[in-house]
N, C-alpha and C positions, 0 to 999 in steps of 0.2 A: 292418666288421671284427668277427667274432664274439668273444665273451669268451675262448674257448679260444685263438684265434689271437692276440689281444691279449696274453694271458698268455705265449704262446710267444715273442713279440717282446720283452717286458719281462724275463722271467726266463730268461735263457740265459747261457752262458759268455762270449759276445761282449760283452755289456753290462758284465760284470765286468772284462774286459780293457780296455774303454774307460775305466773308472774309474782303473785303474792307469797306463794310458798318459797320462792327463791329469795325474796326480800327478807322473809322471816328467818331463813337459814343463815343468810349472809351477815345480818346485822350484829349478832353476838360475836362472831369470829373477828370482824373488823374492829369492834370495840377493843378486843384483846390485843390485836396486832398493830393498831393505829392510835387509838385514844389513850389506852393505859400507859404505853411507853412515853407519850408526850406529857401526860400528867406527872408521871414519876420523875421525868427529867427536869421539868420546871420546878418541882419540889426539891431538887438537889440530890436525887438518887443517882448513884454512880452507874457508868455504862456497863460495867461487869455485872452488877446486880440486875440491871434491866435486861441484859442479854440472857441471863439465866431464866428470866420470865418466859422465854420461848418454850421451856419445858412444860408449862401449864397446858400446852396444846396437845399433850399426849392422849387425852381421852378421845380426840378425833381419830387417832390411829388405832386405838384399842376398843372402839365402840362395839365391835362384833362380839366381844365377850358377854355383854349384857343385852344384846339385841334379842336373844331367845326369851328373856324375861318379859319383854314387851309383847312378844307373840303369845306367850303362855298365860300371862296375867293381865287381861284387859281391865281398865279401870271402870267403875260402875257408871260413870257419866259419859255420854256422847258417843260411846262405841270404842272399838279396838284401837283405831288410829287417832281419832280426834280427842279421846280422853287423855292420852299421853301428851298430845300436842298442847292441849290447854294447860295441863298441870305444869309442864316445863316452861311454857311461855309466861305464866303468872310468876313462877319462881325466878325466871330470868329478869323480869321487870324489877322485882324486889332486890335481887342480888346486884344488878348493875347500878341501881339507884343508891345502894348502900356503900359502894366502894369508897367514895370520897369522905365518908364518915370516919374512916380509919386514918390514923396518923402515920404518914410515910416515914417519920423518924423512928418511932418506937414500935410500930406494928407492921413492919414490912413482911414478916412471915405470915401474919394474918391476911394481909392483902394478897399474898401469893396463894394461900389456901382458898380465899374467896374467888380469885381468878380461876383456880383449878375447878372449883364448883361450877362457875359459869361455863367453863369449857365442857364439863361433864353434862350439864343441863342442855347446852347447845347441841352436843353430839347426840344426846338422847332424843331431842327434838328432831334432829336430822334423820334418825332411824325411823321415827314415826312418819315424817313427811315423805321420805323416799318411798316407804312402803305404800303410803296413801297415793302418791303420784303413779307408782307402778300399777296399782289396782284401778286407778281412775282412767288412765289413758289406753285406748285401743292401740295396737301395735303400729298402725299406720300414722299415728300422731306422736309416737315416742320421740322422733327426731326433733320436731318443732317444739313439743312440750318441754323436753329437757333443755333445749337451747334457750327458751324463754326463762326457764328456771335458773340456768347458769348466769344469764345476763342480768337478771334481776338481783341475783346473788352479788355480782360485781357492783352494780349500781348502789346496792345497800351500803357499800363501803364509803360512798360519798358522805353519808350522814356522820359517822365518827371520824372519818379521815379528812373531811373538809368543813362541813357545817359546824361540827362541834369545836373544831380548832379555832374557827373564826369567832364563835361565841366565847371561847375561853379568854380572848383578849379583852372582853367587855364584862364578863360575868364570873362569879366565883365558881370553883370546880364542882361544888355540890349541885349547883343549879344546872351546870353543863351536863353532868351525868344524869340528872333527873330528866332533862329535856331529851337526851339521847335515849334513855330507857323508855320514855313515853312512846317512842316509835315502835316498841314492841306491841303497843295497843293495836297496830295494824294487823299483826299476826293473831292477836286474841280475837279481834272482830272477824277475821277470816275464818278461824276455827269455829266460831259460834254461828256463822252464816252459811257454811257449806254442809252438804249431807255426807254421811258415811258411805264410802264405796261398798259395792257388793263383794263380800269376801268369798273366794272360791271354795273354802272348806272351813269347818268349825274350828274353834280354839283347840290347840293340841291338848291331848289328854294328860300329858305330864311334861315337866321341864326337860326331862331326858329326851323325849320325842321331839321337842322344840329345838333341841341342839343337834341331835343325830340325824333326823329325817332330812333337813335341808342339805346337809353335806352329802348324805347318801344319795339323795335324788340327783344332785348335780353330777356326781360321778357315774351314776347308772343311766342317766338320760341318753347320752350318745356313746357311752363307753368311757373307760378310764383314759385311753390314749387321746381321744378328742378333748376330754376335759383338761388334760395336761397341756394340749396345744392352746386351748383358750386361755388358761392361766398364764402360760408363757407369753402369749400375745398381750394380755393386759399388763404384764410386768414390763414389756419391752417397747410398746407402741409410743409412749411418751418419753422414753428414756433420754434420747438425744436432745429433745426440746427442754426437758428438765435440767439436763447438764448445762446446756447453753445459757439458760436464763438464771442459773443459781447464783452467779457472781456478776450479774449485769451492772449493778451500780459501781462496784470497784473497777470493773472494766472501763466504764465511761470516765471515771476519775483518772485512770492510767492513760486514757487517750487525750487527757488535757482539758476536759470540760470542767467548767465551774459548777459548784453545787447548785447555784440558782438556775443555770442552764439545764442541768439534769432534771431539776424539779419541775421547771416549766415545760420543757419539751417532752421528757419521758412520761410524765403523768398524762398529758393529753394525747401523745402519740401512742401510748400503750392502751389506755382505757377504751377510747372510742373505737379504734380498729378492732379490738377484741370483741366489743359489743356488736359492731357491724358484722364482723365475721361470724359470730355466733348466730345472729338473726338470719343472715344470708344462708348460712349453713343449714339451719333448721328448715327454712323454706325450701331449699334445694333438695334436702333429704325427702321431703314429701313427694317430690317429682321423681328422683332417681333411686331412692332407697338408701338404707344405711350402708349396705355393702360397698356400693360404688362410691359413696361419700367418703368412706374410710380410705379408699385408694386415692381419690383425688385430693382430699384435704391432707392426708398424710404426705403426699408429694409436695404440696405447698409448704407444709410444716418443715420438711427436710430442706427444701431449697432456701427457705427463709433463714435457716441456721447459717448458711454460707454468707449471708449479709454481714454477720458479725465478723467472719474471717476477712471479708473485703474491708471493713472498717479498720480491723487490726493492721492490715497492710497499708492502707492509705493514710490513716491517722485522723486528726481533728477535722471537723467540718460540721457545722450545726445542722445544715440541711441533710447531710449524709446521716447524721445521728437520727434525725426525725424520720427519714425514709426507712432506715434499717429497723428502727423500733416499730414503726407502723406496719411494715410488712411482716416482721416477726410475730407481732401480736395479732395481726390478721390471721396468720397461720395458727396461732394458739387458739383463737376463737373458733375457727373452722374445725380444727382437730378435736378440741374439747367437746364441741357440739355432737360430732359423730361418735366419739369415744364413749361419752356418757349414755347416748342413745343405745349403743351396742351393749353396754353393761346392763341397762334396763331391760333390753330384749333378752339377754342371757338369763336374767333373773326369772324364776318361776313365780307366777302370781301366788301360788299356794304357800310359798315360803319367802314372800317378798322381803320382810323385815330382815331376817337373818342373812339371806343370800346377798342382798344389796349391801348390807353392812360389811360382810366378808370381802366382797369383790372390790368395793371402794377402798377398803383398808389395804388390800393388796396393791392397788394402784398408787397408794401414798408411799410405798416403800422406796421406789426409785427416786422420788423427790428427796426423801431423807438421806439416801445414799449420796445423791448429788450434793446436797448442802454440806455433807461431812467430808467429802473427798476431793472436790474439784480444786480447792485452793492448793493442795499439795501437787496436783498434776500441772496446774498453770505455772507454778514456780519452777518446775523441771523443764517444761517444753515451750513455754511462752503462749501468748494469747492466740496467735494465728493457727498454729498447729493444734492447739486445744480445740478450736472451733471446727477444724477439719475432722478431728476425732469425734466430736459431737455429731457431725453429719453421718459419719460411718456408724456410730452407735444407733442411729435411727433406722438403719437399713434392715437389721434382723426383724424388727417389728413389722416393717412393710412386707418382708418375705413371708411372714407367718399369715398374712392375709389370704394367701392361697389355700391355707388349711382351715381358717375360721370364718372367712367372709369372701368367698370366690366372687370375682367380678360378674360372672354370668348367672349366678344363683340369685333369684329374686325371692328372698325370704320375707314374707310380710306378717308372719305369725310367730310368736314366741313359743316357749315351752308349753304354754297352755293357751287354748283358744281365748281370744280377748275381744269379744264383741263388747261395745259400750253399753253395759247393762247397769251403769252406776246410778245411784240416787243423786249424786252431786254433779251431773253433767249438764 
């Protein structure tokens, strides 16, 4: 790729749109996992009850169930993608701002249901945004565009996870939530200012076709065996990494670190390397392609897991903590950038909403398994052996690259030709 063509890929309006879609997607999620627990705890809600609030995130896992509805029934305003984006964003603003109006002593169930509604609206917005992004980006830009989206997603977490908590020391909670909800106006302005991408086919003729055709096309495209290889790869590629990071904070505590040390070092050593890794990975994918990026970044991801095993053997050391976390989340950022670009490339533009929702839901299963099972394993074999096991668990996903993303195969087009014919580019 020449320098001028590289510059054309990096510096265009589509990349800027990806930044704002990432922020719009990330903000509601981090409100649920960062701001709401802090609010409930300061209001005297017990840890067990707060822990159960994690269940309100189930709509993110099951969003593929209603993704065909968005494909079959476009709203009358703004088009098939932007109509749903705008409606969910307006509803998210109102729902988030309404949370502190409920009493945490007498209306905890109502708060839980409202949080579930926020998760549902957020997941629905993600369906529309993911489909929009898939239709917007030509395949050569999938790596960088999705990397920018993911990093803006993470940066959005600083609003409810940092700014809002600082404001909470000086302002009442209703004001804090209103200010935080106001950041959804960024998403609303984005939706109103961009154009609808060109859709490769008309709205499905029936809800049944919106459900059946995306699944049938995926398995018919390259045959059932290849489809199963792809699904197996998506399940296994991040498994070792998900296992290794699922109990990160308890591991740091067991290594003797103070909570303040973990908060100071882990936050900075995790966030910024992940962002740098994601951006660097996106730029590198423009040069070397998604296939080779999956090999290289997957290798970095695997090696970074062994850093946890090294810490388990050596023990406490603040600089070791910083280096291990930094390298691990550099691997996370690199691996996530290539992996999401691969998912996007695997998605057919004709069935973008349903296929993207299905495939991203599949990738969430290993994380759920990791969160549920790793504690039992660590209690049986200890931290060091556990992390060696996590590294071993990362190998099958790497081996499957020979089937789904061969090193020497330079694939630049997805299931459907993807020249940039969009109105919003």
